C-alpha positions in Angstrom: -25.4 139.9 33.4 -25.6 140.4 29.6 -29.3 139.9 29.8 -29.6 142.7 32.4 -27.7 145.0 30.1 -30.1 144.2 27.2 -33.1 144.8 29.4 -31.7 148.1 30.7 -30.9 149.2 27.2 -34.4 148.5 25.9 -35.9 150.3 28.9 -33.8 153.3 28.1 -34.7 153.3 24.4 -38.4 153.0 25.2 -38.1 155.9 27.7 -36.3 158.1 25.1 -39.0 157.3 22.4 -41.8 158.0 24.9 -40.2 161.3 25.9 -39.8 162.4 22.3 -43.4 161.5 21.4 -45.0 163.1 24.5 -42.9 166.3 24.7 -40.9 167.0 21.5 -40.1 170.6 22.5 -38.6 169.5 25.8 -36.6 166.7 24.1 -35.2 169.2 21.6 -34.2 171.5 24.4 -32.4 168.6 26.1 -30.5 167.7 22.9 -29.6 171.3 22.3 -28.2 171.7 25.9 -26.2 168.5 25.4 -24.6 169.8 22.3 -23.9 173.2 24.0 -22.2 171.3 26.8 -20.0 169.3 24.4 -19.1 172.5 22.5 -18.2 174.3 25.7 -16.0 171.3 26.7 -14.2 171.3 23.4 -13.6 175.0 23.6 -12.2 174.6 27.1 -9.9 171.8 26.0 -8.7 174.0 23.1 -8.0 176.9 25.5 -6.1 174.6 27.8 -4.0 173.3 25.0 -3.3 176.8 23.7 -2.2 177.8 27.2 0.2 174.9 27.4 1.8 175.9 24.1 2.3 179.5 25.0 
């Protein structure tokens, strides 16, 4: 099972590197949208906590 995890991780790493090399603009867009999603989630948690306090 541990060997399968290593193989899957290497396949994922190779795919990410291939994607960045072949389409850097698209890769940058994906990273940016990921950070926007994380930021929105953090804002939502903050708004929820503020609502609980009030």
